[in-house]
C-alpha positions, 0 to 999 in steps of 0.5 A: 104084442109090444106097443113101442110108442111113448106109451104114456103120451100116446092115445089108444087104438081102433080099426076095421078089416074088410070082407066081401060077403056076396057075389054079383052076377047077371043071367040073361036068356034070349029066345030064338023067336021074334019075341026076345025075352030077357031075364036079368038077376042082379045082386048089389055088392055089399062090403061089410067092414068088421073090427078084427082085433088080434090082442088086448091090453089092460090098464088100471086107473084109480087109487092104490093103497099098499099099506091097507091093500086096497084099490080106491076111488078118486076125485078130480075136485071138479064138481062132478063127484067121485069116480070109481077105479076101473080097468081099461081093456083095449082091443087092438087090430094089427095096424094099431101097433105100427100106427102113430098115436094120432092114428091108433084110434081107428084100430082100437076098441076100449072097454071100461071094466069094474074090477071085483077083487079080493086081496089075494096072492097072485103068482107074478113073473117078469115077462122077459126073464120069467123070474119071480116078480117083486110085488108090494100087493096083489089082487085077484077077481073078475072084470065086469062090463057091459055094452054101454061101458065101451067106447068107439064104433069099433066096439060094436063092429066085431064079426057077429059070426065069431063074437056074440052080438058083434062085441066082446062082452060075452067072452071078456066080461066076467073073466078072471083077472089079477093085478099086482104092483111092484118096483118098475122092471127093466123090461118096462124101462127098455123102450125108453133107453134112448129117450132120457126125459121119458126114462127119468119119468118112468124110472122115478114116477112109476111102478110095474103093474102085473097083469094076470089072466087065465092061459090054457095049459101048455101040454095035454092033461095040464092045468091052465095057468094064472100068472101076473106079468109086468105088462103095464107101466103104472104112472103115479100122481099126487093125491090126498088119500083122505079125500081122494082128490087128485092134485093138479097144476093150474093148467089142469095137468097132474103132478108126478110123484117119486114113488120111492118110499111111497105107499099110495098114489093115484095111478094111470096105467099104460100097457106095454104088452098086449096079449095076443089072442092065439095065446088065450082060450077066448072061450075059457077066460072065466 
């Protein structure tokens, strides 16, 4: 599913669907004699609201060094110490995709995963054309997170009949994951053609982030596929690679850098495509 908002300015998303689990009824019996007996059974209605995600997006946050083929921790120089790089998974309900950035929070659940990776070849394609993707570096490995690595009430409100413990940890933690970086693609620039300011920032200060996960075979007897697609914009900001400290303005805002000829940066990614659950085998992501 496309996310069509100004993605690097928008917040993420959260939501709830409603399902009635019980019925209410009254049984009343009246005797014909002078003693009128009345039996009444009453069950109170219980409406259970579950978070009902339909797609998931992936966003890398952290340092990247193309020359040494490494993902790196970072520091904001605020006294809180070094932060580990991570991948944010955003589980989204249908209403997330039509909501304003302010309203999207009610239709999302976020999980923050460690990416346990090796530098490895990942087949990459541009999603729009399926042509081979141009990449500087690629990584493959697994995403690992736990219940305390999630944000928002929705993250524990998945339907327990479909999700272990009513949350996504069992299915998605440990999933195979691929990540690649390359020049920003026409597919990722498409949403910004009518917004000159955003188009300039995305064109000059971002890379394409290729996201790979296991997809089921398209035909009987086929093998599952593991291909990275240009689903995410990786915005690049200035930092000191030696110290890991991210450069910021006096007001605390980060400084965009122009990525041409740049081989490292602090990256904050924002997903443009959220993969639909029907395209995945949720029981076989690992």
